[in-house]
N, CA, C, O and CB atoms as a CASP TS submission, in Angstrom:
PFRMAT TS
TARGET T0000
AUTHOR 0000-0000-0000
METHOD Language model
MODEL 1
PARENT N/A
ATOM      1  N   MET     1       0.821  -1.192   0.000  1.00  0.00           N
ATOM      2  CA  MET     1       0.000   0.000   0.000  1.00  0.00           C
ATOM      3  C   MET     1       0.867   1.258   0.000  1.00  0.00           C
ATOM      4  O   MET     1       0.488   2.276  -0.579  1.00  0.00           O
ATOM      5  CB  MET     1      -0.935  -0.003   1.204  1.00  0.00           C
ATOM      6  N   HIS     2       2.015   1.188   0.642  1.00  0.00           N
ATOM      7  CA  HIS     2       2.876   2.367   0.718  1.00  0.00           C
ATOM      8  C   HIS     2       3.256   2.876  -0.666  1.00  0.00           C
ATOM      9  O   HIS     2       3.204   4.082  -0.909  1.00  0.00           O
ATOM     10  CB  HIS     2       4.135   2.050   1.516  1.00  0.00           C
ATOM     11  N   SER     3       3.633   1.992  -1.574  1.00  0.00           N
ATOM     12  CA  SER     3       4.085   2.454  -2.887  1.00  0.00           C
ATOM     13  C   SER     3       2.948   3.094  -3.680  1.00  0.00           C
ATOM     14  O   SER     3       3.182   4.039  -4.433  1.00  0.00           O
ATOM     15  CB  SER     3       4.682   1.292  -3.678  1.00  0.00           C
ATOM     16  N   ILE     4       1.741   2.601  -3.526  1.00  0.00           N
ATOM     17  CA  ILE     4       0.594   3.216  -4.207  1.00  0.00           C
ATOM     18  C   ILE     4       0.368   4.621  -3.663  1.00  0.00           C
ATOM     19  O   ILE     4       0.174   5.566  -4.427  1.00  0.00           O
ATOM     20  CB  ILE     4      -0.689   2.351  -4.030  1.00  0.00           C
ATOM     21  N   LYS     5       0.394   4.752  -2.353  1.00  0.00           N
ATOM     22  CA  LYS     5       0.180   6.067  -1.746  1.00  0.00           C
ATOM     23  C   LYS     5       1.312   7.027  -2.089  1.00  0.00           C
ATOM     24  O   LYS     5       1.070   8.204  -2.356  1.00  0.00           O
ATOM     25  CB  LYS     5       0.049   5.938  -0.230  1.00  0.00           C
ATOM     26  N   SER     6       2.525   6.537  -2.084  1.00  0.00           N
ATOM     27  CA  SER     6       3.671   7.381  -2.411  1.00  0.00           C
ATOM     28  C   SER     6       3.575   7.884  -3.852  1.00  0.00           C
ATOM     29  O   SER     6       3.761   9.072  -4.119  1.00  0.00           O
ATOM     30  CB  SER     6       4.987   6.606  -2.200  1.00  0.00           C
ATOM     31  N   TYR     7       3.287   6.976  -4.766  1.00  0.00           N
ATOM     32  CA  TYR     7       3.184   7.345  -6.180  1.00  0.00           C
ATOM     33  C   TYR     7       2.045   8.338  -6.407  1.00  0.00           C
ATOM     34  O   TYR     7       2.234   9.371  -7.051  1.00  0.00           O
ATOM     35  CB  TYR     7       2.972   6.093  -7.046  1.00  0.00           C
ATOM     36  N   THR     8       0.862   8.021  -5.876  1.00  0.00           N
ATOM     37  CA  THR     8      -0.282   8.899  -6.125  1.00  0.00           C
ATOM     38  C   THR     8      -0.104  10.254  -5.447  1.00  0.00           C
ATOM     39  O   THR     8      -0.511  11.274  -6.003  1.00  0.00           O
ATOM     40  CB  THR     8      -1.572   8.238  -5.636  1.00  0.00           C
ATOM     41  N   ALA     9       0.494  10.285  -4.266  1.00  0.00           N
ATOM     42  CA  ALA     9       0.747  11.563  -3.598  1.00  0.00           C
ATOM     43  C   ALA     9       1.688  12.422  -4.436  1.00  0.00           C
ATOM     44  O   ALA     9       1.471  13.624  -4.590  1.00  0.00           O
ATOM     45  CB  ALA     9       1.342  11.335  -2.191  1.00  0.00           C
ATOM     46  N   HIS    10       2.720  11.805  -4.969  1.00  0.00           N
ATOM     47  CA  HIS    10       3.659  12.536  -5.820  1.00  0.00           C
ATOM     48  C   HIS    10       2.950  13.085  -7.057  1.00  0.00           C
ATOM     49  O   HIS    10       3.140  14.247  -7.417  1.00  0.00           O
ATOM     50  CB  HIS    10       4.830  11.626  -6.237  1.00  0.00           C
ATOM     51  N   GLU    11       2.138  12.257  -7.705  1.00  0.00           N
ATOM     52  CA  GLU    11       1.435  12.679  -8.919  1.00  0.00           C
ATOM     53  C   GLU    11       0.396  13.762  -8.631  1.00  0.00           C
ATOM     54  O   GLU    11       0.249  14.702  -9.412  1.00  0.00           O
ATOM     55  CB  GLU    11       0.761  11.480  -9.576  1.00  0.00           C
ATOM     56  N   ILE    12      -0.314  13.639  -7.530  1.00  0.00           N
ATOM     57  CA  ILE    12      -1.307  14.656  -7.165  1.00  0.00           C
ATOM     58  C   ILE    12      -0.615  15.986  -6.892  1.00  0.00           C
ATOM     59  O   ILE    12      -1.052  17.028  -7.380  1.00  0.00           O
ATOM     60  CB  ILE    12      -2.125  14.210  -5.925  1.00  0.00           C
ATOM     61  N   ASN    13       0.459  15.951  -6.117  1.00  0.00           N
ATOM     62  CA  ASN    13       1.193  17.187  -5.832  1.00  0.00           C
ATOM     63  C   ASN    13       1.758  17.804  -7.099  1.00  0.00           C
ATOM     64  O   ASN    13       1.734  19.025  -7.259  1.00  0.00           O
ATOM     65  CB  ASN    13       2.320  16.919  -4.841  1.00  0.00           C
ATOM     66  N   LYS    14       2.264  16.979  -7.998  1.00  0.00           N
ATOM     67  CA  LYS    14       2.802  17.489  -9.260  1.00  0.00           C
ATOM     68  C   LYS    14       1.689  18.143 -10.080  1.00  0.00           C
ATOM     69  O   LYS    14       1.870  19.242 -10.604  1.00  0.00           O
ATOM     70  CB  LYS    14       3.472  16.351 -10.069  1.00  0.00           C
ATOM     71  N   ALA    15       0.552  17.480 -10.192  1.00  0.00           N
ATOM     72  CA  ALA    15      -0.566  18.007 -10.982  1.00  0.00           C
ATOM     73  C   ALA    15      -1.136  19.287 -10.376  1.00  0.00           C
ATOM     74  O   ALA    15      -1.552  20.193 -11.097  1.00  0.00           O
ATOM     75  CB  ALA    15      -1.668  16.957 -11.100  1.00  0.00           C
ATOM     76  N   GLU    16      -1.150  19.351  -9.064  1.00  0.00           N
ATOM     77  CA  GLU    16      -1.697  20.522  -8.369  1.00  0.00           C
ATOM     78  C   GLU    16      -0.645  21.603  -8.139  1.00  0.00           C
ATOM     79  O   GLU    16      -0.943  22.659  -7.581  1.00  0.00           O
ATOM     80  CB  GLU    16      -2.295  20.102  -7.036  1.00  0.00           C
ATOM     81  N   GLN    17       0.577  21.336  -8.566  1.00  0.00           N
ATOM     82  CA  GLN    17       1.708  22.253  -8.388  1.00  0.00           C
ATOM     83  C   GLN    17       1.841  22.684  -6.932  1.00  0.00           C
ATOM     84  O   GLN    17       1.901  23.870  -6.606  1.00  0.00           O
ATOM     85  CB  GLN    17       1.544  23.487  -9.287  1.00  0.00           C
ATOM     86  N   ARG    18       1.884  21.684  -6.083  1.00  0.00           N
ATOM     87  CA  ARG    18       2.048  21.936  -4.658  1.00  0.00           C
ATOM     88  C   ARG    18       2.920  20.838  -4.063  1.00  0.00           C
ATOM     89  O   ARG    18       3.321  19.906  -4.760  1.00  0.00           O
ATOM     90  CB  ARG    18       0.671  22.006  -3.937  1.00  0.00           C
ATOM     91  N   SER    19       3.201  20.953  -2.801  1.00  0.00           N
ATOM     92  CA  SER    19       3.969  19.915  -2.124  1.00  0.00           C
ATOM     93  C   SER    19       3.337  19.665  -0.769  1.00  0.00           C
ATOM     94  O   SER    19       2.488  20.430  -0.312  1.00  0.00           O
ATOM     95  CB  SER    19       5.467  20.317  -1.978  1.00  0.00           C
ATOM     96  N   GLY    20       3.751  18.609  -0.149  1.00  0.00           N
ATOM     97  CA  GLY    20       3.248  18.317   1.183  1.00  0.00           C
ATOM     98  C   GLY    20       2.465  17.030   1.238  1.00  0.00           C
ATOM     99  O   GLY    20       2.359  16.288   0.262  1.00  0.00           O
ATOM    100  N   LYS    21       1.931  16.796   2.387  1.00  0.00           N
ATOM    101  CA  LYS    21       1.215  15.562   2.678  1.00  0.00           C
ATOM    102  C   LYS    21      -0.119  15.519   1.931  1.00  0.00           C
ATOM    103  O   LYS    21      -0.855  16.505   1.902  1.00  0.00           O
ATOM    104  CB  LYS    21       0.986  15.421   4.188  1.00  0.00           C
ATOM    105  N   VAL    22      -0.419  14.379   1.335  1.00  0.00           N
ATOM    106  CA  VAL    22      -1.691  14.179   0.641  1.00  0.00           C
ATOM    107  C   VAL    22      -2.579  13.238   1.449  1.00  0.00           C
ATOM    108  O   VAL    22      -3.776  13.480   1.601  1.00  0.00           O
ATOM    109  CB  VAL    22      -1.459  13.617  -0.784  1.00  0.00           C
ATOM    110  N   TRP    23      -1.992  12.175   1.959  1.00  0.00           N
ATOM    111  CA  TRP    23      -2.751  11.139   2.660  1.00  0.00           C
ATOM    112  C   TRP    23      -2.608  11.281   4.163  1.00  0.00           C
ATOM    113  O   TRP    23      -1.546  11.654   4.662  1.00  0.00           O
ATOM    114  CB  TRP    23      -2.294   9.750   2.222  1.00  0.00           C
ATOM    115  N   GLN    24      -3.673  10.985   4.879  1.00  0.00           N
ATOM    116  CA  GLN    24      -3.612  10.927   6.334  1.00  0.00           C
ATOM    117  C   GLN    24      -2.927   9.632   6.745  1.00  0.00           C
ATOM    118  O   GLN    24      -2.904   8.660   5.991  1.00  0.00           O
ATOM    119  CB  GLN    24      -5.032  11.028   6.962  1.00  0.00           C
ATOM    120  N   ASP    25      -2.372   9.634   7.948  1.00  0.00           N
ATOM    121  CA  ASP    25      -1.822   8.395   8.483  1.00  0.00           C
ATOM    122  C   ASP    25      -2.959   7.398   8.662  1.00  0.00           C
ATOM    123  O   ASP    25      -4.071   7.762   9.046  1.00  0.00           O
ATOM    124  CB  ASP    25      -1.076   8.643   9.831  1.00  0.00           C
ATOM    125  N   GLU    26      -2.664   6.152   8.381  1.00  0.00           N
ATOM    126  CA  GLU    26      -3.693   5.121   8.501  1.00  0.00           C
ATOM    127  C   GLU    26      -3.816   4.641   9.933  1.00  0.00           C
ATOM    128  O   GLU    26      -2.818   4.467  10.633  1.00  0.00           O
ATOM    129  CB  GLU    26      -3.385   3.945   7.579  1.00  0.00           C
ATOM    130  N   SER    27      -5.038   4.430  10.354  1.00  0.00           N
ATOM    131  CA  SER    27      -5.236   3.815  11.660  1.00  0.00           C
ATOM    132  C   SER    27      -5.656   2.358  11.495  1.00  0.00           C
ATOM    133  O   SER    27      -5.303   1.510  12.315  1.00  0.00           O
ATOM    134  CB  SER    27      -6.289   4.592  12.473  1.00  0.00           C
ATOM    135  N   HIS    28      -6.407   2.069  10.442  1.00  0.00           N
ATOM    136  CA  HIS    28      -6.781   0.684  10.156  1.00  0.00           C
ATOM    137  C   HIS    28      -7.329   0.577   8.735  1.00  0.00           C
ATOM    138  O   HIS    28      -7.782   1.562   8.153  1.00  0.00           O
ATOM    139  CB  HIS    28      -7.825   0.174  11.180  1.00  0.00           C
ATOM    140  N   ASP    29      -7.281  -0.605   8.206  1.00  0.00           N
ATOM    141  CA  ASP    29      -7.847  -0.882   6.890  1.00  0.00           C
ATOM    142  C   ASP    29      -9.173  -1.599   7.073  1.00  0.00           C
ATOM    143  O   ASP    29      -9.432  -2.199   8.117  1.00  0.00           O
ATOM    144  CB  ASP    29      -6.871  -1.730   6.022  1.00  0.00           C
ATOM    145  N   ARG    30      -9.997  -1.530   6.061  1.00  0.00           N
ATOM    146  CA  ARG    30     -11.298  -2.202   6.106  1.00  0.00           C
ATOM    147  C   ARG    30     -11.471  -2.982   4.821  1.00  0.00           C
ATOM    148  O   ARG    30     -11.455  -2.403   3.734  1.00  0.00           O
ATOM    149  CB  ARG    30     -12.468  -1.182   6.302  1.00  0.00           C
ATOM    150  N   LEU    31     -11.634  -4.272   4.931  1.00  0.00           N
ATOM    151  CA  LEU    31     -11.856  -5.127   3.777  1.00  0.00           C
ATOM    152  C   LEU    31     -13.317  -5.034   3.353  1.00  0.00           C
ATOM    153  O   LEU    31     -14.219  -5.220   4.171  1.00  0.00           O
ATOM    154  CB  LEU    31     -11.464  -6.590   4.090  1.00  0.00           C
ATOM    155  N   ILE    32     -13.545  -4.752   2.094  1.00  0.00           N
ATOM    156  CA  ILE    32     -14.905  -4.728   1.552  1.00  0.00           C
ATOM    157  C   ILE    32     -15.177  -6.108   0.987  1.00  0.00           C
ATOM    158  O   ILE    32     -14.480  -6.567   0.082  1.00  0.00           O
ATOM    159  CB  ILE    32     -15.087  -3.606   0.452  1.00  0.00           C
ATOM    160  N   ARG    33     -16.186  -6.764   1.520  1.00  0.00           N
ATOM    161  CA  ARG    33     -16.406  -8.184   1.244  1.00  0.00           C
ATOM    162  C   ARG    33     -17.364  -8.475   0.100  1.00  0.00           C
ATOM    163  O   ARG    33     -17.339  -9.572  -0.458  1.00  0.00           O
ATOM    164  CB  ARG    33     -16.913  -8.840   2.460  1.00  0.00           C
ATOM    165  N   ASN    34     -18.208  -7.513  -0.259  1.00  0.00           N
ATOM    166  CA  ASN    34     -19.181  -7.789  -1.318  1.00  0.00           C
ATOM    167  C   ASN    34     -19.656  -6.474  -1.930  1.00  0.00           C
ATOM    168  O   ASN    34     -19.288  -5.393  -1.470  1.00  0.00           O
ATOM    169  CB  ASN    34     -20.386  -8.602  -0.766  1.00  0.00           C
ATOM    170  N   GLU    35     -20.469  -6.580  -2.962  1.00  0.00           N
ATOM    171  CA  GLU    35     -20.926  -5.380  -3.665  1.00  0.00           C
ATOM    172  C   GLU    35     -21.802  -4.494  -2.787  1.00  0.00           C
ATOM    173  O   GLU    35     -21.767  -3.270  -2.921  1.00  0.00           O
ATOM    174  CB  GLU    35     -21.689  -5.771  -4.916  1.00  0.00           C
ATOM    175  N   LYS    36     -22.576  -5.081  -1.902  1.00  0.00           N
ATOM    176  CA  LYS    36     -23.415  -4.285  -0.996  1.00  0.00           C
ATOM    177  C   LYS    36     -22.541  -3.365  -0.141  1.00  0.00           C
ATOM    178  O   LYS    36     -22.835  -2.177  -0.004  1.00  0.00           O
ATOM    179  CB  LYS    36     -24.274  -5.210  -0.088  1.00  0.00           C
ATOM    180  N   GLU    37     -21.478  -3.908   0.426  1.00  0.00           N
ATOM    181  CA  GLU    37     -20.575  -3.085   1.229  1.00  0.00           C
ATOM    182  C   GLU    37     -19.871  -2.039   0.371  1.00  0.00           C
ATOM    183  O   GLU    37     -19.647  -0.915   0.821  1.00  0.00           O
ATOM    184  CB  GLU    37     -19.541  -3.963   1.936  1.00  0.00           C
ATOM    185  N   LEU    38     -19.525  -2.400  -0.850  1.00  0.00           N
ATOM    186  CA  LEU    38     -18.893  -1.443  -1.757  1.00  0.00           C
ATOM    187  C   LEU    38     -19.820  -0.259  -2.016  1.00  0.00           C
ATOM    188  O   LEU    38     -19.386   0.892  -1.978  1.00  0.00           O
ATOM    189  CB  LEU    38     -18.514  -2.125  -3.085  1.00  0.00           C
ATOM    190  N   ARG    39     -21.086  -0.540  -2.277  1.00  0.00           N
ATOM    191  CA  ARG    39     -22.062   0.528  -2.519  1.00  0.00           C
ATOM    192  C   ARG    39     -22.276   1.398  -1.279  1.00  0.00           C
ATOM    193  O   ARG    39     -22.610   2.578  -1.395  1.00  0.00           O
ATOM    194  CB  ARG    39     -23.396  -0.071  -2.966  1.00  0.00           C
ATOM    195  N   GLU    40     -22.085   0.819  -0.105  1.00  0.00           N
ATOM    196  CA  GLU    40     -22.205   1.596   1.134  1.00  0.00           C
ATOM    197  C   GLU    40     -21.001   2.515   1.339  1.00  0.00           C
ATOM    198  O   GLU    40     -21.153   3.628   1.841  1.00  0.00           O
ATOM    199  CB  GLU    40     -22.354   0.657   2.336  1.00  0.00           C
ATOM    200  N   LYS    41     -19.813   2.060   0.955  1.00  0.00           N
ATOM    201  CA  LYS    41     -18.578   2.792   1.250  1.00  0.00           C
ATOM    202  C   LYS    41     -18.171   3.783   0.166  1.00  0.00           C
ATOM    203  O   LYS    41     -17.504   4.773   0.467  1.00  0.00           O
ATOM    204  CB  LYS    41     -17.464   1.821   1.464  1.00  0.00           C
ATOM    205  N   LEU    42     -18.551   3.546  -1.081  1.00  0.00           N
ATOM    206  CA  LEU    42     -18.125   4.433  -2.163  1.00  0.00           C
ATOM    207  C   LEU    42     -18.568   5.887  -1.991  1.00  0.00           C
ATOM    208  O   LEU    42     -17.763   6.784  -2.238  1.00  0.00           O
ATOM    209  CB  LEU    42     -18.646   3.915  -3.460  1.00  0.00           C
ATOM    210  N   PRO    43     -19.791   6.158  -1.587  1.00  0.00           N
ATOM    211  CA  PRO    43     -20.159   7.573  -1.412  1.00  0.00           C
ATOM    212  C   PRO    43     -19.273   8.292  -0.395  1.00  0.00           C
ATOM    213  O   PRO    43     -18.891   9.443  -0.607  1.00  0.00           O
ATOM    214  CB  PRO    43     -21.613   7.679  -0.977  1.00  0.00           C
ATOM    215  N   TYR    44     -18.950   7.622   0.697  1.00  0.00           N
ATOM    216  CA  TYR    44     -18.060   8.218   1.696  1.00  0.00           C
ATOM    217  C   TYR    44     -16.707   8.555   1.071  1.00  0.00           C
ATOM    218  O   TYR    44     -16.196   9.663   1.235  1.00  0.00           O
ATOM    219  CB  TYR    44     -17.874   7.263   2.896  1.00  0.00           C
ATOM    220  N   THR    45     -16.140   7.599   0.364  1.00  0.00           N
ATOM    221  CA  THR    45     -14.838   7.800  -0.268  1.00  0.00           C
ATOM    222  C   THR    45     -14.903   8.891  -1.331  1.00  0.00           C
ATOM    223  O   THR    45     -14.017   9.742  -1.410  1.00  0.00           O
ATOM    224  CB  THR    45     -14.340   6.494  -0.888  1.00  0.00           C
ATOM    225  N   ALA    46     -15.941   8.863  -2.137  1.00  0.00           N
ATOM    226  CA  ALA    46     -16.077   9.834  -3.223  1.00  0.00           C
ATOM    227  C   ALA    46     -16.276  11.254  -2.701  1.00  0.00           C
ATOM    228  O   ALA    46     -15.894  12.213  -3.370  1.00  0.00           O
ATOM    229  CB  ALA    46     -17.240   9.451  -4.123  1.00  0.00           C
ATOM    230  N   ASN    47     -16.861  11.401  -1.532  1.00  0.00           N
ATOM    231  CA  ASN    47     -17.109  12.735  -0.984  1.00  0.00           C
ATOM    232  C   ASN    47     -15.915  13.318  -0.235  1.00  0.00           C
ATOM    233  O   ASN    47     -15.921  14.504   0.094  1.00  0.00           O
ATOM    234  CB  ASN    47     -18.291  12.688  -0.066  1.00  0.00           C
ATOM    235  N   ASN    48     -14.903  12.519   0.039  1.00  0.00           N
ATOM    236  CA  ASN    48     -13.740  13.023   0.774  1.00  0.00           C
ATOM    237  C   ASN    48     -13.070  14.226   0.109  1.00  0.00           C
ATOM    238  O   ASN    48     -12.744  15.181   0.814  1.00  0.00           O
ATOM    239  CB  ASN    48     -12.732  11.922   0.934  1.00  0.00           C
ATOM    240  N   PRO    49     -12.846  14.235  -1.215  1.00  0.00           N
ATOM    241  CA  PRO    49     -12.215  15.420  -1.820  1.00  0.00           C
ATOM    242  C   PRO    49     -13.052  16.691  -1.673  1.00  0.00           C
ATOM    243  O   PRO    49     -12.510  17.792  -1.586  1.00  0.00           O
ATOM    244  CB  PRO    49     -11.953  15.165  -3.289  1.00  0.00           C
ATOM    245  N   ILE    50     -14.351  16.534  -1.648  1.00  0.00           N
ATOM    246  CA  ILE    50     -15.236  17.692  -1.496  1.00  0.00           C
ATOM    247  C   ILE    50     -15.207  18.182  -0.052  1.00  0.00           C
ATOM    248  O   ILE    50     -15.105  19.384   0.197  1.00  0.00           O
ATOM    249  CB  ILE    50     -16.685  17.337  -1.919  1.00  0.00           C
ATOM    250  N   LYS    51     -15.298  17.255   0.897  1.00  0.00           N
ATOM    251  CA  LYS    51     -15.249  17.628   2.317  1.00  0.00           C
ATOM    252  C   LYS    51     -13.939  18.317   2.676  1.00  0.00           C
ATOM    253  O   LYS    51     -13.916  19.241   3.489  1.00  0.00           O
ATOM    254  CB  LYS    51     -15.436  16.393   3.195  1.00  0.00           C
ATOM    255  N   SER    52     -12.853  17.863   2.067  1.00  0.00           N
ATOM    256  CA  SER    52     -11.548  18.446   2.394  1.00  0.00           C
ATOM    257  C   SER    52     -11.216  19.657   1.529  1.00  0.00           C
ATOM    258  O   SER    52     -10.108  20.190   1.593  1.00  0.00           O
ATOM    259  CB  SER    52     -10.462  17.400   2.241  1.00  0.00           C
ATOM    260  N   LYS    53     -12.181  20.088   0.719  1.00  0.00           N
ATOM    261  CA  LYS    53     -12.064  21.290  -0.113  1.00  0.00           C
ATOM    262  C   LYS    53     -10.989  21.178  -1.201  1.00  0.00           C
ATOM    263  O   LYS    53     -10.409  22.183  -1.613  1.00  0.00           O
ATOM    264  CB  LYS    53     -11.763  22.482   0.763  1.00  0.00           C
ATOM    265  N   LEU    54     -10.729  19.954  -1.659  1.00  0.00           N
ATOM    266  CA  LEU    54      -9.852  19.762  -2.812  1.00  0.00           C
ATOM    267  C   LEU    54     -10.621  19.989  -4.110  1.00  0.00           C
ATOM    268  O   LEU    54     -10.023  20.223  -5.160  1.00  0.00           O
ATOM    269  CB  LEU    54      -9.235  18.351  -2.795  1.00  0.00           C
ATOM    270  N   ALA    55     -11.950  19.918  -4.033  1.00  0.00           N
ATOM    271  CA  ALA    55     -12.807  20.136  -5.196  1.00  0.00           C
ATOM    272  C   ALA    55     -14.172  20.605  -4.712  1.00  0.00           C
ATOM    273  O   ALA    55     -14.576  20.336  -3.580  1.00  0.00           O
ATOM    274  CB  ALA    55     -12.935  18.841  -6.058  1.00  0.00           C
ATOM    275  N   GLU    56     -14.873  21.313  -5.597  1.00  0.00           N
ATOM    276  CA  GLU    56     -16.228  21.747  -5.246  1.00  0.00           C
ATOM    277  C   GLU    56     -17.260  20.687  -5.610  1.00  0.00           C
ATOM    278  O   GLU    56     -18.275  20.541  -4.930  1.00  0.00           O
ATOM    279  CB  GLU    56     -16.564  23.065  -5.947  1.00  0.00           C
ATOM    280  N   THR    57     -16.997  19.950  -6.685  1.00  0.00           N
ATOM    281  CA  THR    57     -17.906  18.888  -7.118  1.00  0.00           C
ATOM    282  C   THR    57     -17.083  17.654  -7.473  1.00  0.00           C
ATOM    283  O   THR    57     -15.862  17.729  -7.615  1.00  0.00           O
ATOM    284  CB  THR    57     -18.776  19.348  -8.336  1.00  0.00           C
ATOM    285  N   HIS    58     -17.757  16.526  -7.615  1.00  0.00           N
ATOM    286  CA  HIS    58     -17.064  15.301  -8.025  1.00  0.00           C
ATOM    287  C   HIS    58     -16.413  15.483  -9.394  1.00  0.00           C
ATOM    288  O   HIS    58     -15.307  14.994  -9.625  1.00  0.00           O
ATOM    289  CB  HIS    58     -18.043  14.111  -8.057  1.00  0.00           C
ATOM    290  N   ALA    59     -17.083  16.172 -10.286  1.00  0.00           N
ATOM    291  CA  ALA    59     -16.554  16.375 -11.639  1.00  0.00           C
ATOM    292  C   ALA    59     -15.260  17.184 -11.629  1.00  0.00           C
ATOM    293  O   ALA    59     -14.439  17.048 -12.536  1.00  0.00           O
ATOM    294  CB  ALA    59     -17.592  17.075 -12.509  1.00  0.00           C
ATOM    295  N   ASP    60     -15.073  18.018 -10.618  1.00  0.00           N
ATOM    296  CA  ASP    60     -13.870  18.849 -10.527  1.00  0.00           C
ATOM    297  C   ASP    60     -12.633  18.074 -10.081  1.00  0.00           C
ATOM    298  O   ASP    60     -11.513  18.562 -10.231  1.00  0.00           O
ATOM    299  CB  ASP    60     -14.112  19.988  -9.575  1.00  0.00           C
ATOM    300  N   TYR    61     -12.821  16.892  -9.544  1.00  0.00           N
ATOM    301  CA  TYR    61     -11.701  16.145  -8.963  1.00  0.00           C
ATOM    302  C   TYR    61     -11.272  15.042  -9.919  1.00  0.00           C
ATOM    303  O   TYR    61     -11.899  13.985  -9.983  1.00  0.00           O
ATOM    304  CB  TYR    61     -12.087  15.547  -7.584  1.00  0.00           C
ATOM    305  N   GLU    62     -10.195  15.298 -10.663  1.00  0.00           N
ATOM    306  CA  GLU    62      -9.798  14.369 -11.724  1.00  0.00           C
ATOM    307  C   GLU    62      -9.342  13.012 -11.214  1.00  0.00           C
ATOM    308  O   GLU    62      -9.327  12.049 -11.981  1.00  0.00           O
ATOM    309  CB  GLU    62      -8.704  14.976 -12.536  1.00  0.00           C
ATOM    310  N   TRP    63      -8.974  12.906  -9.956  1.00  0.00           N
ATOM    311  CA  TRP    63      -8.467  11.641  -9.423  1.00  0.00           C
ATOM    312  C   TRP    63      -9.587  10.711  -8.975  1.00  0.00           C
ATOM    313  O   TRP    63      -9.327   9.571  -8.592  1.00  0.00           O
ATOM    314  CB  TRP    63      -7.531  11.906  -8.261  1.00  0.00           C
ATOM    315  N   LEU    64     -10.808  11.176  -9.018  1.00  0.00           N
ATOM    316  CA  LEU    64     -11.943  10.354  -8.597  1.00  0.00           C
ATOM    317  C   LEU    64     -12.289   9.365  -9.703  1.00  0.00           C
ATOM    318  O   LEU    64     -12.624   9.766 -10.817  1.00  0.00           O
ATOM    319  CB  LEU    64     -13.173  11.237  -8.249  1.00  0.00           C
ATOM    320  N   TYR    65     -12.208   8.099  -9.400  1.00  0.00           N
ATOM    321  CA  TYR    65     -12.378   7.058 -10.418  1.00  0.00           C
ATOM    322  C   TYR    65     -13.795   6.518 -10.498  1.00  0.00           C
ATOM    323  O   TYR    65     -14.044   5.591 -11.270  1.00  0.00           O
ATOM    324  CB  TYR    65     -11.435   5.926 -10.146  1.00  0.00           C
ATOM    325  N   VAL    66     -14.720   7.052  -9.744  1.00  0.00           N
ATOM    326  CA  VAL    66     -16.096   6.544  -9.754  1.00  0.00           C
ATOM    327  C   VAL    66     -17.096   7.611 -10.195  1.00  0.00           C
ATOM    328  O   VAL    66     -18.265   7.554  -9.813  1.00  0.00           O
ATOM    329  CB  VAL    66     -16.474   6.026  -8.370  1.00  0.00           C
ATOM    330  N   LYS    67     -16.654   8.578 -10.990  1.00  0.00           N
ATOM    331  CA  LYS    67     -17.543   9.668 -11.411  1.00  0.00           C
ATOM    332  C   LYS    67     -18.794   9.146 -12.110  1.00  0.00           C
ATOM    333  O   LYS    67     -19.903   9.576 -11.792  1.00  0.00           O
ATOM    334  CB  LYS    67     -16.799  10.623 -12.337  1.00  0.00           C
ATOM    335  N   GLY    68     -18.632   8.238 -13.045  1.00  0.00           N
ATOM    336  CA  GLY    68     -19.781   7.692 -13.769  1.00  0.00           C
ATOM    337  C   GLY    68     -20.756   7.002 -12.837  1.00  0.00           C
ATOM    338  O   GLY    68     -21.971   7.119 -12.995  1.00  0.00           O
ATOM    339  N   TRP    69     -20.224   6.290 -11.877  1.00  0.00           N
ATOM    340  CA  TRP    69     -21.053   5.591 -10.899  1.00  0.00           C
ATOM    341  C   TRP    69     -21.868   6.598 -10.087  1.00  0.00           C
ATOM    342  O   TRP    69     -23.049   6.376  -9.821  1.00  0.00           O
ATOM    343  CB  TRP    69     -20.179   4.723  -9.964  1.00  0.00           C
ATOM    344  N   ILE    70     -21.240   7.696  -9.699  1.00  0.00           N
ATOM    345  CA  ILE    70     -21.924   8.730  -8.919  1.00  0.00           C
ATOM    346  C   ILE    70     -22.995   9.404  -9.771  1.00  0.00           C
ATOM    347  O   ILE    70     -24.118   9.618  -9.315  1.00  0.00           O
ATOM    348  CB  ILE    70     -20.914   9.780  -8.392  1.00  0.00           C
ATOM    349  N   GLU    71     -22.640   9.735 -11.012  1.00  0.00           N
ATOM    350  CA  GLU    71     -23.588  10.413 -11.899  1.00  0.00           C
ATOM    351  C   GLU    71     -24.822   9.556 -12.174  1.00  0.00           C
ATOM    352  O   GLU    71     -25.911  10.083 -12.399  1.00  0.00           O
ATOM    353  CB  GLU    71     -22.908  10.774 -13.216  1.00  0.00           C
ATOM    354  N   ARG    72     -24.650   8.237 -12.154  1.00  0.00           N
ATOM    355  CA  ARG    72     -25.790   7.333 -12.370  1.00  0.00           C
ATOM    356  C   ARG    72     -26.572   7.084 -11.082  1.00  0.00           C
ATOM    357  O   ARG    72     -27.545   6.330 -11.084  1.00  0.00           O
ATOM    358  CB  ARG    72     -25.305   6.001 -12.942  1.00  0.00           C
ATOM    359  N   GLY    73     -26.157   7.706  -9.994  1.00  0.00           N
ATOM    360  CA  GLY    73     -26.874   7.564  -8.737  1.00  0.00           C
ATOM    361  C   GLY    73     -26.414   6.408  -7.880  1.00  0.00           C
ATOM    362  O   GLY    73     -27.124   5.983  -6.968  1.00  0.00           O
ATOM    363  N   GLY    74     -25.221   5.894  -8.168  1.00  0.00           N
ATOM    364  CA  GLY    74     -24.656   4.823  -7.340  1.00  0.00           C
ATOM    365  C   GLY    74     -25.301   3.528  -7.622  1.00  0.00           C
ATOM    366  O   GLY    74     -24.947   2.517  -7.015  1.00  0.00           O
TER
END
C-alpha cells in the first residue's frame, strides 16, 4: 500500500503544483467483502475530496475514479 500512496501523492502534488502531505496516516484498513458493502462505502470515499475542499464537485476532482457511478446515482 505504501508504494501506491507514495506514487499517487507525488502525482497529485505534481498536478496541483504543490507539495506536502496528501494522505492521512492510517489507523486501520477495512476489507470490503461484497458489492453491498462497496455501494455503502463508495459515497463516503467519493465525498472526501469535497469535504476536504480539494474540489467543489465530483466532476472537478480528476483523481476520482467513480464519477460515472456517482452520476448514475450509485
